[in-house]
C-alpha positions as CSV (number, residue, x, y, z in Angstrom):
1,M,4.1,54.9,29.5
2,A,4.8,52.9,26.6
3,K,2.4,51.7,24.3
4,W,3.4,48.1,23.5
5,K,4.8,46.4,26.5
6,I,7.9,44.8,24.1
7,L,9.1,48.8,25.0
8,E,9.0,48.2,28.8
9,I,10.9,44.7,28.6
10,D,13.8,46.1,26.0
11,P,14.9,48.9,26.7
12,W,17.6,48.7,23.7
13,L,14.1,49.2,21.5
14,K,13.1,53.0,23.0
15,D,14.3,54.5,19.9
16,Y,12.5,52.1,17.1
17,E,9.1,52.6,19.0
18,N,7.5,53.7,15.5
19,D,8.8,50.8,14.0
20,I,7.3,48.9,16.7
21,N,3.8,50.9,16.1
22,L,4.2,50.5,12.3
23,R,4.2,46.6,12.9
24,M,1.3,46.9,15.2
25,D,-0.6,49.2,13.1
26,E,-0.6,47.2,10.2
27,F,-1.5,43.7,12.1
28,N,-4.3,45.5,12.9
29,K,-5.3,46.5,9.6
30,E,-4.3,43.2,7.9
31,K,-6.5,41.6,10.2
32,N,-9.8,44.1,10.2
33,R,-9.3,43.6,6.3
34,I,-9.5,39.7,6.8
35,L,-12.0,39.6,9.1
36,N,-15.6,40.5,8.3
37,N,-18.5,40.6,11.2
38,G,-17.1,40.2,14.3
39,Q,-15.0,37.1,12.6
40,T,-12.4,35.5,14.8
41,L,-9.3,33.8,13.0
42,K,-10.2,30.2,13.8
43,D,-13.9,31.3,11.6
44,F,-11.4,32.8,9.2
45,A,-9.2,29.8,8.4
46,N,-11.5,27.7,6.1
47,A,-10.5,27.4,2.9
48,H,-10.1,23.4,2.9
49,Q,-13.3,22.9,4.4
50,Y,-15.2,24.7,1.5
51,Y,-12.6,24.3,-1.8
52,G,-10.9,21.3,-3.0
53,F,-13.0,17.6,-2.8
54,H,-16.4,17.8,-0.4
55,K,-18.6,15.1,-0.2
56,V,-22.5,16.0,0.4
57,K,-25.1,13.9,-0.1
58,N,-25.7,13.1,-3.5
59,G,-22.1,12.9,-5.1
60,W,-19.6,14.9,-4.7
61,I,-18.6,18.8,-4.8
62,Y,-15.2,20.5,-6.1
63,R,-14.2,23.5,-5.9
64,E,-11.1,25.1,-6.8
65,W,-9.8,29.5,-6.6
66,A,-8.3,30.1,-10.5
67,P,-8.8,33.7,-10.9
68,N,-6.9,34.0,-14.5
69,A,-7.6,30.5,-15.8
70,Q,-9.5,30.7,-18.6
71,S,-11.0,27.2,-18.0
72,L,-10.8,24.3,-15.9
73,Y,-11.6,20.3,-16.1
74,L,-11.7,17.3,-14.0
75,I,-10.1,14.5,-15.2
76,G,-9.3,11.1,-13.6
77,D,-9.4,7.4,-13.4
78,F,-13.5,8.3,-12.4
79,N,-14.0,8.7,-16.1
80,N,-11.5,7.2,-18.5
81,W,-9.7,10.6,-18.5
82,N,-11.5,12.3,-20.5
83,R,-10.3,15.6,-21.0
84,H,-13.1,17.9,-21.2
85,S,-16.5,15.9,-20.1
86,H,-16.4,17.8,-16.2
87,P,-15.7,20.8,-16.7
88,L,-15.3,23.7,-14.1
89,K,-17.7,26.4,-14.2
90,K,-16.5,30.1,-13.1
91,I,-19.3,31.1,-9.9
92,N,-17.2,34.6,-9.2
93,D,-14.0,36.4,-10.0
94,G,-11.7,33.6,-8.8
95,D,-13.6,30.2,-8.2
96,W,-14.5,27.5,-10.0
97,E,-16.8,24.7,-9.0
98,I,-18.5,21.2,-10.2
99,F,-21.2,18.7,-9.0
100,I,-20.5,15.2,-9.6
101,K,-23.0,13.1,-9.1
102,G,-23.1,9.5,-6.6
103,I,-20.8,8.9,-3.6
104,R,-19.3,6.6,-4.6
105,T,-18.2,7.9,-8.7
106,L,-15.1,8.9,-7.1
107,A,-13.4,6.1,-5.9
108,H,-11.1,5.5,-2.5
109,K,-7.9,5.6,-3.7
110,S,-8.6,6.8,-7.9
111,R,-6.5,9.3,-9.2
112,I,-7.5,12.6,-10.4
113,K,-5.8,15.4,-11.9
114,V,-7.3,19.4,-12.5
115,L,-6.9,20.5,-16.5
116,V,-6.0,24.1,-16.3
117,E,-6.2,26.6,-19.5
118,A,-5.0,29.6,-19.4
119,N,-2.6,32.0,-21.2
120,G,-3.1,30.1,-24.0
121,K,-1.2,26.8,-22.7
122,I,-3.5,23.9,-21.3
123,K,-1.2,21.8,-18.6
124,D,-1.9,19.1,-16.3
125,R,-2.7,20.1,-12.3
126,I,-2.6,19.0,-9.1
127,P,-5.4,20.5,-7.0
128,L,-4.7,23.1,-4.7
129,Y,-6.4,21.7,-1.6
130,A,-5.7,17.6,-2.4
131,K,-5.5,16.2,1.0
132,R,-3.3,13.1,-1.1
133,V,-0.7,13.0,-3.2
134,E,1.1,9.9,-4.6
135,R,3.5,9.2,-7.8
136,D,2.6,5.7,-9.9
137,E,5.4,3.8,-12.1
138,N,5.6,6.2,-14.2
139,L,6.9,8.7,-11.8
140,D,3.9,10.7,-12.3
141,F,2.2,12.8,-9.5
142,A,-1.7,13.2,-9.1
143,A,-4.3,14.0,-6.4
144,I,-5.8,10.5,-4.3
145,I,-9.3,10.4,-4.4
146,E,-9.6,9.6,0.3
147,N,-13.4,8.2,0.1
148,P,-13.0,4.9,3.2
149,R,-15.8,3.3,4.2
150,K,-14.2,4.6,8.0
151,N,-13.1,7.3,9.6
152,F,-9.5,6.8,11.8
153,S,-11.0,6.8,15.4
154,W,-8.7,9.1,17.0
155,T,-8.5,7.9,21.1
156,D,-6.2,11.0,22.9
157,E,-8.6,13.1,24.0
158,K,-7.5,12.9,27.4
159,F,-3.9,13.7,25.8
160,K,-2.8,17.4,27.5
161,I,0.4,19.3,25.6
162,K,3.4,19.2,28.3
163,K,4.3,23.3,26.6
164,E,7.7,24.3,29.3
165,N,10.9,22.1,29.6
166,I,10.4,20.9,26.2
167,L,13.1,18.5,25.7
168,I,12.7,17.9,21.8
169,Y,13.8,14.7,19.6
170,E,14.0,16.0,16.1
171,A,13.2,13.2,13.6
172,H,12.8,12.3,9.8
173,I,10.4,9.3,9.2
174,G,12.0,8.1,6.3
175,M,15.6,7.9,7.3
176,A,14.5,6.6,10.6
177,S,15.0,3.2,9.7
178,E,18.3,1.2,9.5
179,E,17.5,-0.3,6.3
180,G,18.7,1.2,3.6
181,K,14.7,2.2,2.0
182,V,12.5,5.0,2.7
183,A,10.7,3.8,6.6
184,T,7.2,4.4,7.3
185,Y,5.1,6.0,9.8
186,K,4.1,2.9,11.3
187,E,7.6,1.5,11.7
188,F,8.6,5.1,13.4
189,E,5.4,4.3,15.7
190,K,6.5,1.0,16.7
191,Q,9.8,1.4,16.4
192,M,10.8,5.1,17.2
193,L,8.3,5.8,19.8
194,P,9.8,3.5,22.7
195,R,12.8,4.7,22.2
196,I,11.7,8.2,22.3
197,K,10.5,7.5,25.2
198,K,12.6,5.8,27.3
199,D,15.9,8.1,26.3
200,G,13.5,11.6,27.5
201,Y,12.9,12.7,25.7
202,N,8.6,14.2,25.8
203,T,8.5,15.8,22.3
204,I,9.0,14.8,18.8
205,Q,9.6,17.0,16.0
206,L,8.7,15.5,12.1
207,M,10.4,16.6,9.6
208,A,9.3,16.6,6.0
209,I,6.0,15.6,6.8
210,A,4.0,18.0,3.7
211,E,4.4,16.4,0.4
212,H,7.6,17.1,-1.4
213,P,8.4,15.7,-4.8
214,Y,12.2,15.4,-4.3
215,Y,13.0,13.2,-1.5
216,G,16.4,14.5,-0.8
217,S,14.6,17.6,0.2
218,F,14.6,16.5,4.0
219,G,10.8,18.2,3.0
220,Y,11.7,21.5,2.4
221,Q,10.7,21.8,-0.7
222,V,7.4,22.0,-0.6
223,S,4.7,20.7,-3.6
224,N,1.5,19.9,-1.4
225,F,0.3,21.8,1.3
226,Y,-1.9,19.6,2.7
227,A,-1.2,16.4,2.0
228,P,0.6,14.3,4.1
229,S,4.3,12.6,2.4
230,S,3.5,9.8,0.8
231,W,7.1,8.5,1.2
232,Y,6.1,6.9,4.3
233,G,2.9,5.0,3.8
234,E,-1.5,6.5,4.6
235,N,-2.3,9.7,6.3
236,N,-3.7,7.3,8.9
237,D,-0.9,5.5,9.6
238,L,0.1,9.0,10.2
239,K,-2.6,10.0,12.5
240,S,-1.5,6.4,14.0
241,L,1.4,7.8,15.2
242,I,0.5,11.0,16.5
243,N,-2.3,8.7,18.4
244,K,0.1,6.7,19.8
245,A,2.9,9.6,20.8
246,H,-0.1,10.8,23.0
247,E,-0.9,7.8,24.2
248,M,2.8,7.6,25.2
249,G,2.4,11.4,26.7
250,L,5.0,13.0,23.7
251,N,4.4,16.2,22.2
252,V,4.3,15.3,18.6
253,I,5.3,19.1,16.8
254,M,5.5,19.8,12.8
255,D,8.1,21.3,10.4
256,L,5.4,23.5,8.9
257,V,7.2,25.4,5.6
258,H,5.2,28.3,4.8
259,S,8.1,30.0,4.0
260,H,9.2,29.0,0.2
261,S,7.3,26.2,-2.1
262,V,8.5,24.3,-4.4
263,K,9.0,26.6,-8.0
264,N,8.0,23.0,-9.9
265,T,4.7,23.4,-11.8
266,A,3.6,19.3,-12.6
267,E,4.0,18.3,-9.1
268,G,3.2,22.1,-6.9
269,I,1.1,25.2,-6.8
270,N,3.5,27.6,-8.9
271,E,1.3,29.2,-11.8
272,F,-1.5,27.2,-11.2
273,D,-3.8,29.3,-12.7
274,G,-1.2,30.8,-15.7
275,T,0.5,33.6,-13.5
276,D,3.4,34.1,-11.5
277,Y,1.5,36.1,-8.8
278,Q,-1.3,33.7,-7.8
279,F,0.7,32.8,-4.6
280,F,3.7,34.2,-4.9
281,H,5.5,38.0,-5.4
282,S,6.1,38.3,-9.9
283,G,9.4,38.6,-10.9
284,D,12.6,38.2,-9.6
285,E,10.8,38.8,-5.9
286,G,9.1,35.5,-6.0
287,N,12.5,33.7,-6.7
288,H,15.2,32.7,-3.6
289,P,17.9,33.3,-5.0
290,D,18.9,30.1,-2.9
291,W,16.6,27.8,-2.5
292,D,15.3,27.7,-6.2
293,S,12.1,28.4,-5.4
294,K,9.3,30.4,-4.8
295,L,8.2,33.4,-2.3
296,F,4.9,33.7,-0.7
297,D,3.0,37.2,-1.5
298,Y,2.2,37.3,2.5
299,G,0.4,40.7,1.6
300,K,-2.2,38.9,-0.4
301,P,-5.1,38.0,1.5
302,E,-6.1,35.3,-0.4
303,V,-2.5,33.5,0.5
304,I,-3.0,34.8,4.0
305,H,-6.1,32.7,3.5
306,Y,-4.6,29.2,2.0
307,L,-1.9,29.5,4.6
308,L,-3.6,30.1,7.7
309,S,-5.9,27.8,7.0
310,N,-3.4,24.9,6.7
311,I,-2.6,25.7,10.0
312,K,-6.0,24.7,10.9
313,Y,-6.2,21.3,8.7
314,W,-2.3,20.1,10.6
315,L,-4.0,21.1,13.7
316,E,-7.1,19.4,13.8
317,E,-7.4,16.8,10.6
318,Y,-3.7,15.6,12.3
319,H,-4.1,16.5,16.4
320,F,-0.5,18.1,15.7
321,D,0.5,20.0,18.8
322,G,2.4,22.8,17.1
323,F,4.9,23.5,14.9
324,R,8.6,24.4,14.4
325,F,8.2,27.4,11.3
326,D,11.0,26.8,8.7
327,G,13.2,30.0,7.8
328,V,10.9,32.9,9.7
329,T,14.7,34.9,8.5
330,S,14.5,34.3,5.0
331,M,10.7,35.5,5.5
332,I,11.2,38.2,7.3
333,Y,14.0,40.4,5.6
334,K,13.6,41.4,2.3
335,N,17.2,40.8,1.8
336,H,16.1,37.0,3.3
337,G,18.8,37.5,5.8
338,R,21.7,36.3,3.5
339,G,25.4,37.4,4.2
340,E,23.5,39.8,7.2
341,N,25.2,40.5,10.6
342,F,22.7,40.8,13.0
343,D,24.7,43.2,15.1
344,N,22.6,46.4,15.6
345,Y,19.1,46.9,15.8
346,S,19.1,49.8,13.0
347,K,19.5,45.7,11.3
348,Y,16.2,45.1,12.7
349,F,14.0,47.6,11.6
350,S,14.5,49.7,7.7
351,M,13.6,49.0,4.6
352,N,14.5,45.4,4.4
353,T,12.3,44.8,7.2
354,D,8.9,42.9,5.4
355,I,6.5,44.3,7.7
356,E,3.4,41.4,5.4
357,A,5.8,39.0,6.6
358,I,6.3,39.8,10.3
359,N,2.4,40.4,9.8
360,Y,1.9,36.9,8.9
361,L,3.9,35.4,11.6
362,Q,1.9,37.3,14.1
363,L,-1.6,36.5,12.2
364,A,-0.5,32.4,12.6
365,N,0.2,32.9,16.0
366,E,-2.8,33.9,16.8
367,L,-4.5,31.8,14.9
368,I,-2.6,28.7,16.4
369,R,-3.8,30.3,20.3
370,E,-7.3,30.1,19.1
371,I,-7.3,26.4,18.3
372,K,-4.9,24.6,20.9
373,P,-3.9,28.0,23.8
374,K,-1.3,25.5,24.7
375,A,-0.2,24.8,21.1
376,I,3.8,25.4,21.0
377,T,5.6,27.6,18.6
378,I,8.9,27.8,17.7
379,A,10.8,30.3,15.1
380,E,13.3,28.8,12.8
381,D,15.4,32.8,13.0
382,M,18.9,33.3,13.2
383,S,18.8,36.9,13.1
384,A,16.9,37.1,16.8
385,M,14.2,39.7,15.5
386,P,13.4,41.3,19.3
387,G,10.1,40.0,20.1
388,M,9.9,37.1,18.2
389,C,9.1,35.4,21.0
390,L,6.8,37.9,22.8
391,P,2.6,37.5,22.6
392,V,1.2,39.4,20.1
393,K,-0.6,41.9,22.8
394,F,3.0,43.1,23.6
395,G,4.0,44.1,20.6
396,G,5.9,40.5,19.8
397,V,5.9,38.4,16.9
398,G,3.9,35.4,19.2
399,F,5.9,32.4,19.3
400,D,7.0,30.3,22.4
401,Y,10.6,30.0,21.2
402,R,13.2,30.6,19.4
403,L,15.8,28.5,18.1
404,A,19.1,29.6,19.3
405,M,21.1,28.9,16.2
406,G,24.0,30.9,17.2
407,M,24.8,28.0,19.9
408,P,26.0,25.1,16.8
409,D,27.6,27.6,15.1
410,F,29.8,28.7,18.1
411,W,30.7,25.3,18.6
412,E,31.2,24.1,14.9
413,K,33.4,27.0,15.1
414,T,35.0,26.2,18.7
415,L,36.0,22.4,17.1
416,K,37.9,23.5,14.9
417,K,40.1,25.4,16.9
418,R,42.7,23.9,19.0
419,D,41.6,23.2,22.5
420,E,44.4,25.0,24.3
421,D,42.4,28.1,21.9
422,W,38.7,27.8,23.2
423,D,37.5,31.1,24.1
424,L,35.6,30.2,27.5
425,G,33.9,33.5,27.6
426,N,32.9,33.3,24.3
427,M,30.8,30.1,25.4
428,W,29.6,32.1,28.2
429,Y,27.9,34.4,25.7
430,E,26.9,32.8,23.3
431,L,25.2,29.8,25.4
432,S,23.6,32.6,28.5
433,T,22.6,35.6,25.7
434,H,19.3,35.9,25.3
435,R,16.6,38.8,25.1
436,P,14.8,39.6,28.4
437,E,11.7,37.0,28.6
438,E,12.6,35.4,25.5
439,K,12.9,31.9,25.4
440,R,15.5,29.8,23.6
441,I,15.7,26.4,22.6
442,A,19.2,25.2,23.2
443,Y,21.3,22.2,20.8
444,V,25.0,21.6,19.7
445,E,23.5,19.7,16.4
446,S,20.3,19.5,13.8
447,H,19.5,17.8,11.2
448,D,21.7,20.9,9.2
449,Q,25.2,19.4,10.8
450,A,24.4,15.9,9.9
451,L,24.0,16.6,6.0
452,V,27.1,16.0,3.7
453,G,29.0,19.2,3.3
454,S,28.7,19.5,6.7
455,K,29.8,18.2,10.0
456,T,28.4,15.9,13.0
457,T,29.6,16.9,16.3
458,I,31.4,13.3,16.4
459,F,33.1,13.9,13.0
460,Q,34.8,16.5,13.9
461,L,36.0,15.2,17.5
462,A,36.9,11.8,16.2
463,D,36.6,11.7,12.0
464,K,37.9,8.1,10.7
465,E,38.9,6.7,13.9
466,M,35.4,6.4,14.7
467,Y,35.6,3.6,11.9
468,W,38.5,1.7,13.9
469,H,38.3,2.3,17.5
470,M,34.6,2.5,19.4
471,D,34.9,-0.9,20.6
472,K,35.6,-0.9,24.2
473,N,38.4,-2.7,24.3
474,S,40.3,-0.9,21.9
475,E,42.5,2.2,23.3
476,N,43.2,5.5,21.2
477,I,43.2,8.6,22.5
478,I,41.1,10.8,20.0
479,I,38.6,8.7,20.5
480,D,39.0,9.3,24.2
481,R,38.8,13.1,23.9
482,A,35.9,12.9,21.5
483,I,33.6,10.8,24.1
484,A,34.7,13.3,27.0
485,L,34.1,16.7,24.8
486,H,30.8,15.2,23.3
487,K,29.4,15.4,26.9
488,M,30.7,17.7,27.9
489,I,29.5,20.4,25.0
490,R,26.0,19.0,25.8
491,W,25.9,18.8,29.4
492,I,27.2,22.5,28.9
493,T,24.5,23.5,26.3
494,I,21.5,21.6,28.2
495,S,22.8,23.8,31.8
496,M,22.6,27.5,31.1
497,G,19.6,28.4,31.5
498,S,17.5,27.7,27.8
499,D,14.1,27.1,28.1
500,G,14.5,24.1,25.5
501,Y,16.4,21.3,24.0
502,L,16.9,20.1,20.6
503,N,18.9,16.7,19.5
504,F,18.6,15.1,16.2
505,M,18.0,11.8,15.9
506,G,20.7,9.2,16.5
507,N,23.5,12.4,17.3
508,E,22.3,11.2,21.0
509,A,24.7,8.6,21.0
510,G,27.1,10.3,18.2
511,H,26.1,8.5,15.1
512,P,29.1,7.7,13.2
513,E,28.1,8.6,9.7
514,W,26.6,12.0,7.8
515,I,23.1,12.0,6.0
516,D,23.7,11.9,2.4
517,F,20.4,11.5,0.3
518,P,19.9,9.2,-3.2
519,R,21.3,10.7,-6.3
520,E,22.9,10.9,-8.5
521,G,26.4,11.4,-7.3
522,N,26.2,8.5,-4.8
523,G,24.5,6.1,-7.0
524,Y,20.8,7.0,-5.5
525,S,21.6,5.0,-2.3
526,Y,19.7,4.9,1.0
527,D,22.6,3.8,2.7
528,Y,23.9,7.0,4.2
529,A,19.8,8.0,4.7
530,K,19.2,6.1,7.6
531,R,20.4,5.1,11.3
532,K,22.2,3.0,12.3
533,W,20.4,1.7,15.5
534,S,22.2,-1.6,16.2
535,I,25.8,-0.4,16.9
536,L,24.8,2.9,19.3
537,D,22.9,0.0,21.4
538,A,25.7,-2.5,20.7
539,A,26.8,-2.9,24.8
540,Y,30.4,-3.6,23.3
541,L,30.6,-0.4,21.3
542,K,31.5,3.2,22.9
543,Y,28.2,4.7,22.2
544,S,26.2,3.4,24.4
545,Y,28.4,5.3,26.4
546,L,27.0,8.4,25.0
547,G,23.6,7.4,24.6
548,E,23.3,6.4,28.8
549,F,24.9,9.9,29.3
550,D,22.1,11.7,27.4
551,K,19.6,10.0,29.1
552,A,21.0,10.7,32.3
553,M,21.5,14.1,31.7
554,L,17.9,14.7,30.6
555,K,16.7,12.9,33.4
556,F,18.5,15.5,35.3
557,A,18.0,18.4,34.1
558,Q,14.0,17.5,34.3
559,K,14.5,16.5,37.7
560,H,16.1,19.7,39.0
561,K,14.2,22.0,36.8
562,Q,16.9,23.0,35.4
563,L,15.6,24.8,31.6
564,G,14.3,28.3,31.7
565,S,16.3,28.9,35.1
566,T,18.5,32.1,35.5
567,I,22.1,31.6,36.0
568,F,24.8,32.5,37.7
569,R,28.6,32.3,37.1
570,L,30.4,31.4,40.0
571,W,34.2,31.4,38.2
572,L,35.4,31.7,34.8
573,D,39.3,31.1,33.6
574,N,40.3,31.0,30.4
575,D,44.0,30.0,31.1
576,R,43.4,27.3,33.1
577,K,39.8,26.3,30.3
578,V,37.3,26.1,33.8
579,I,33.9,27.3,34.2
580,A,31.4,27.4,36.9
581,F,28.0,28.0,37.2
582,R,25.2,27.9,39.2
583,N,21.5,26.7,38.0
584,K,18.9,27.2,41.3
585,E,20.2,24.4,43.5
586,I,22.6,22.7,41.3
587,I,26.5,23.9,41.2
588,Y,28.4,23.0,37.7
589,I,32.2,23.2,37.0
590,F,33.2,22.4,33.8
591,N,37.0,21.6,32.9
592,F,37.9,22.2,29.5
593,H,41.3,21.8,29.6
594,P,42.7,18.9,27.3
595,T,45.8,17.7,30.1
596,N,45.5,19.8,33.8
597,S,43.8,18.4,36.2
598,Y,43.8,20.2,39.6
599,E,44.1,18.6,43.0
600,S,42.0,21.3,44.8
601,F,40.6,24.1,42.6
602,A,39.1,26.8,44.6
603,I,35.4,27.6,43.1
604,P,33.5,30.6,44.8
605,I,30.0,29.4,46.0
606,H,28.7,32.6,47.4
607,D,27.1,30.0,49.7
608,T,27.4,27.9,53.0
609,G,26.7,24.2,53.8
610,K,28.1,20.8,52.8
611,F,27.7,19.5,49.0
612,R,27.9,16.6,47.0
613,T,28.8,15.8,43.6
614,V,25.3,13.9,42.0
615,L,25.9,13.2,38.6
616,D,29.2,13.8,36.5
617,T,30.8,12.8,33.3
618,D,33.5,10.7,34.2
619,E,31.4,7.9,35.2
620,S,32.7,4.3,34.3
621,R,29.5,3.6,33.0
622,F,29.7,7.1,30.6
623,G,33.1,6.0,29.6
624,G,34.9,7.4,32.1
625,L,37.5,6.4,34.9
626,D,35.5,7.1,38.2
627,R,37.7,9.1,39.4
628,I,35.2,11.4,40.8
629,S,34.4,10.5,44.8
630,K,30.1,10.5,44.9
631,D,30.5,10.1,48.8
632,Y,32.8,12.6,49.4
633,I,31.9,15.9,51.3
634,Y,32.6,19.5,50.1
635,T,32.2,22.3,53.4
636,A,32.2,25.7,52.1
637,E,34.3,27.9,54.1
638,K,35.8,31.4,53.5
639,L,38.2,30.9,50.5
640,E,42.2,32.4,51.6
641,C,42.5,36.0,50.0
642,T,38.9,36.4,50.0
643,D,35.7,37.4,51.3
644,Y,33.7,34.5,49.9
645,D,32.4,31.1,50.6
646,G,33.3,28.5,47.9
647,I,34.9,25.1,47.5
648,K,38.1,23.3,47.0
649,I,37.3,20.4,44.6
650,Y,39.6,17.8,43.0
651,I,39.0,18.1,38.8
652,P,40.1,15.8,36.3
653,S,41.2,17.2,32.5
654,R,38.2,16.8,30.0
655,T,35.4,16.3,32.9
656,A,32.4,18.0,34.0
657,I,30.9,17.8,37.2
658,A,27.0,18.7,39.1
659,L,27.0,19.6,42.2
660,E,24.4,19.5,44.9
661,K,23.6,20.7,48.7
662,C,23.6,18.4,51.4
663,D,22.2,17.8,55.0
664,Q,25.3,15.7,55.8
């Protein structure tokens, strides 16, 4: 019997048993190296409770980790920015400490930095464990002391995480408003939470939460890992948002960026102690060739301490229900997966594989389970590393889900082809294929497809016609096609057996424009960094058709338990562009042909009894023509020239139908 269950689950790994053994041996070595005297990972991940600012009986203790610095001085409003009045004392090989007398000496909301002398240079830095960072009118970032008279009161103790059948609404706080500005946590709580709940999503994935100096980075250039972004308001406002979401029964997960860090020294953690290797790999190895950012050294215990403690901090201090780990592919391969086609198993197990990064992710997942056993973890991994979504004890990496990144890539490529050239065989493969027992999050488009330089699904389908023909009184064949395919593409993606589903905010109703953050090229405008809810909600516009279908689709998937199922292909006709499959008791039939409707199309269903249409994309409430009867009963019978039972059904062009067995 194999030592690790992953080898039984995936027989293709047989030739790589030594690689799995190495992965696990190194994981256990690392775990033993960082844990002492029966410690758990939860016991270990407490760096934030030691370092940073902490109130004690008669004042404050501030500690910092800067092993190669010559001296540190605390400076700020509290001492009128006197650069040498408050030196820190080095208490061991790496740590520095100072006691500041008086609880009110560090006033609530006062600004503070630490002067670091290293390598003959003196720089003003932001403390590594700063829990609040703000810009002033001169765009100078500083840590902010949080010393309120009253702490936030949570009321979500009865909330239970919904771990299965997750329907994710990916959202960016700042651009969730219709106004051309940076929207706030409070506005999101008031305006967006009811919308998300009403639409039928049960999980919110919040982007750009950790502090980042450049707004246009979408939050992926993190500077301060323990500070919620001040772009959107106060720390307690984020807590209030999560608390309210929990009251409404919604999971809230964080888009966590532990794959790299902003290279800035004034705002970030880079070269804090004067070396390039305090947190990151030294030299070129520490620089991402595409992202212009710094790469963590996951083999260093102090770095693991910093990052694991960061995970615990977000789970406990802000009650997040899990994480979507960004940039996992970049982490686990030394070439960051750049230009790599992962077409055979040898690509996963080679000298290019970063075992230390994999071990860090295993530790992170184990820690999360210790703190919140039901927490959700999702890997953004385009390589589909074997075992990414299997438990660590099986020899896996420990995630619950992997983003099925091949799906949006498939749709993007397909939409560039003529409708007649769509490959339904490839469609079936991309939407249904997955590693044994490893869960996927299906999606058509995330924020990646909404950014300038890419195209959303609706824009690929409709392009400039959206500006003139989205009024319900306007007739336009390009818009008709776009609306029909927008619905079908989403429905087949969510229905083909994935374990969860994701949508980026606004795209559920075909948001008409891309995202372009303020920058020099657009005059630093916020006009395209917002969502046009008024036109998506307007009853006289065709966007409402798409929004209504999205609600019905999600409700249908939940009611009939379509997520996480094993599907069975019933028919695939690439010439006539028809694909049919069964998901539990539901039979789906999709006719992607641009012009051909079929009066009596024979579909084998390998079942007896009677069937009725329960949902279809041609309903008038979804912008269709109501050509499908909900009252007609189809009786399964032996199909001509076959040995199996099936039905004959009318299916119009560019229409999808769901049938359910009935008693009549």
